C-alpha positions as CSV (number, residue, x, y, z in Angstrom):
1,M,-6.9,-5.4,8.6
2,L,-5.8,-8.6,10.4
3,D,-8.4,-10.5,8.8
4,M,-8.1,-9.5,5.3
5,I,-4.4,-9.8,5.7
6,V,-5.1,-13.6,6.9
7,R,-7.7,-13.7,3.7
8,Y,-5.0,-13.2,1.6
9,L,-3.0,-15.9,2.3
10,H,-5.3,-18.4,2.4
11,E,-7.0,-17.3,-0.8
12,S,-2.4,-17.1,-1.9
13,L,-1.9,-21.1,-0.6
14,I,0.7,-19.4,1.0
15,P,0.9,-21.1,4.6
16,F,2.0,-18.6,7.6
17,R,1.6,-18.8,11.8
18,L,0.0,-15.8,13.1
19,S,0.8,-14.9,16.9
20,S,-1.2,-12.8,18.4
21,Y,-1.6,-11.1,21.5
22,P,-4.7,-8.4,21.9
23,S,-4.3,-6.4,25.3
24,L,-5.9,-3.7,26.3
25,E,-2.5,-2.2,28.0
26,H,0.4,-0.2,26.1
27,L,2.6,-1.7,28.7
28,P,4.4,-4.8,29.2
29,K,4.8,-5.0,25.4
30,A,4.1,-8.6,23.8
31,A,7.3,-10.4,22.7
32,Q,7.8,-13.5,20.9
33,P,9.9,-15.7,20.4
34,I,11.7,-15.2,16.7
35,P,12.4,-19.0,15.3
36,K,16.3,-19.6,14.6
37,Y,15.6,-20.4,11.3
38,A,12.9,-17.0,11.0
39,V,14.0,-13.5,11.0
40,L,11.8,-10.2,11.6
41,V,11.1,-7.8,8.9
42,D,9.8,-4.1,9.4
43,T,8.8,-2.4,5.7
44,Q,9.3,1.4,4.8
45,L,7.1,2.9,2.3
46,A,8.7,5.2,-0.4
47,V,8.3,6.5,-4.1
48,V,10.3,5.1,-6.1
49,A,10.4,6.3,-9.4
50,D,7.3,8.2,-9.4
51,K,5.4,4.9,-7.7
52,L,4.2,3.8,-4.1
53,T,6.6,0.8,-3.3
54,I,7.0,-1.0,-0.2
55,L,10.9,-1.5,0.9
56,C,11.2,-4.5,3.1
57,F,14.2,-5.6,5.1
58,V,16.0,-7.0,8.1
59,A,14.6,-5.5,11.6
60,T,17.5,-4.1,13.1
61,D,19.0,-2.3,10.3
62,H,18.1,1.3,8.4
63,V,17.2,1.8,5.3
64,D,19.5,3.7,2.7
65,L,17.9,5.7,-0.1
66,S,20.4,7.1,-1.0
67,A,21.8,3.6,-2.0
68,L,18.3,2.7,-3.6
69,A,17.9,4.8,-5.7
70,N,22.3,4.7,-6.6
71,E,21.6,0.2,-7.5
72,L,18.0,1.6,-9.5
73,D,19.3,4.2,-11.4
74,A,16.2,6.4,-10.3
75,G,14.7,8.5,-7.8
76,V,13.8,7.3,-4.0
77,V,12.4,9.4,-1.5
78,D,9.8,8.9,1.4
79,A,6.0,8.5,1.2
80,T,4.3,10.6,2.5
81,A,0.1,10.6,4.2
82,D,-0.6,11.8,0.5
83,D,1.2,9.6,-1.3
84,L,-1.0,6.6,0.8
85,P,-3.4,4.9,-1.1
86,D,-6.9,4.9,0.6
87,A,-6.4,0.9,2.1
88,L,-2.8,2.1,4.5
89,K,-4.7,6.2,5.5
90,R,-6.7,4.2,8.1
91,Y,-3.2,2.6,9.6
92,E,-0.7,3.9,11.8
93,G,2.4,1.9,11.5
94,P,4.1,0.2,8.1
95,P,2.4,-2.3,6.3
96,P,3.0,-5.6,5.9
97,P,5.4,-6.5,2.9
98,L,1.9,-7.9,0.8
99,G,2.2,-5.6,-2.1
100,Q,-0.1,-7.8,-4.1
101,L,-2.7,-6.9,-1.7
102,F,-2.9,-3.7,-1.9
103,G,-1.8,-3.4,-5.8
104,I,1.5,-1.8,-4.6
105,P,5.4,-3.7,-6.0
106,V,7.8,-4.7,-3.2
107,I,11.4,-4.3,-3.2
108,V,13.2,-6.8,-0.6
109,D,17.1,-5.9,1.1
110,E,19.1,-9.2,0.0
111,R,20.0,-9.9,3.0
112,V,15.7,-11.0,3.8
113,T,16.7,-13.3,1.4
114,H,19.2,-15.7,3.1
115,W,16.8,-16.6,5.8
116,T,13.7,-19.0,5.4
117,S,11.2,-17.8,7.3
118,L,9.6,-13.7,7.6
119,V,8.6,-12.3,10.5
120,C,6.4,-9.6,10.0
121,Q,4.2,-7.2,13.1
122,P,1.4,-6.2,10.1
123,F,0.5,-2.0,11.2
124,G,1.4,-3.2,15.3
125,E,3.1,-4.9,17.8
126,S,0.7,-7.0,18.9
127,D,0.4,-9.1,16.5
128,Y,3.2,-11.4,14.2
129,V,3.0,-13.0,10.6
130,E,5.6,-15.8,9.8
131,I,5.6,-16.9,6.4
132,P,8.0,-19.0,4.6
133,Y,10.3,-16.6,2.3
134,D,10.1,-19.3,-0.9
135,D,6.4,-18.5,-0.3
136,F,6.6,-15.2,-0.1
137,A,8.7,-14.2,-3.0
138,R,6.7,-16.9,-5.1
139,Q,3.5,-14.6,-4.3
140,E,5.4,-11.1,-4.3
141,Q,7.7,-11.3,-6.9
142,P,9.7,-8.4,-5.1
143,R,13.0,-6.8,-6.6
144,I,16.1,-8.7,-4.6
145,S,18.5,-5.0,-4.0
146,S,21.3,-3.9,-1.5
147,F,19.3,-1.0,0.3
148,A,19.8,-1.7,4.1
149,R,22.6,-0.6,6.6
150,A,23.1,-2.4,9.7
151,G,23.5,-0.2,12.9
152,E,26.8,1.3,14.2
153,L,28.4,-0.5,17.1
154,P,28.6,1.5,20.4
155,A,31.5,4.0,20.9
156,H,33.0,2.1,23.5
157,A,33.1,-1.5,20.9
158,G,36.5,-0.4,18.8
159,A,37.9,0.8,22.4
160,A,36.9,-2.6,23.7
161,A,38.5,-4.8,20.3
162,A,41.5,-2.7,20.1
163,A,42.2,-3.5,24.1
164,S,41.6,-7.3,23.1
165,T,44.3,-7.6,19.7
166,A,46.7,-5.5,21.6
167,G,47.0,-7.2,25.1
């Protein structure tokens, strides 16, 4: 799959940086420093208005399908294995946000658009692909929406904040 992604990016004239850490060992996992100007993104497949769609969002966030359904005024559900095209069925993990490669539309969470570059891990944890956001957007022509939510603060964070303001 990685060769297909590289070929697609080359043919689309999209500059990219590939870092790969192949290993027979599953642990420890490779760590890739993310540049200050870039954001690590994750993807999730969903069916939006009866059409398979790649959702791209900041990796530390979580998808809120209800928010996406409200914003698009359409039905949105998680994709199942039956919804996947053959090109994606043989791979584990989320696909890269390269919808044009698979003939699938992409919806990008608005927070991703604030970064100069995005970094994704296509189908695994040992490969990293960095792509300038403007070039990504030119090629993929994603729809921009607000559907991802940041995680909750730990339970002790609220108590610490209250104690610091009380003193």
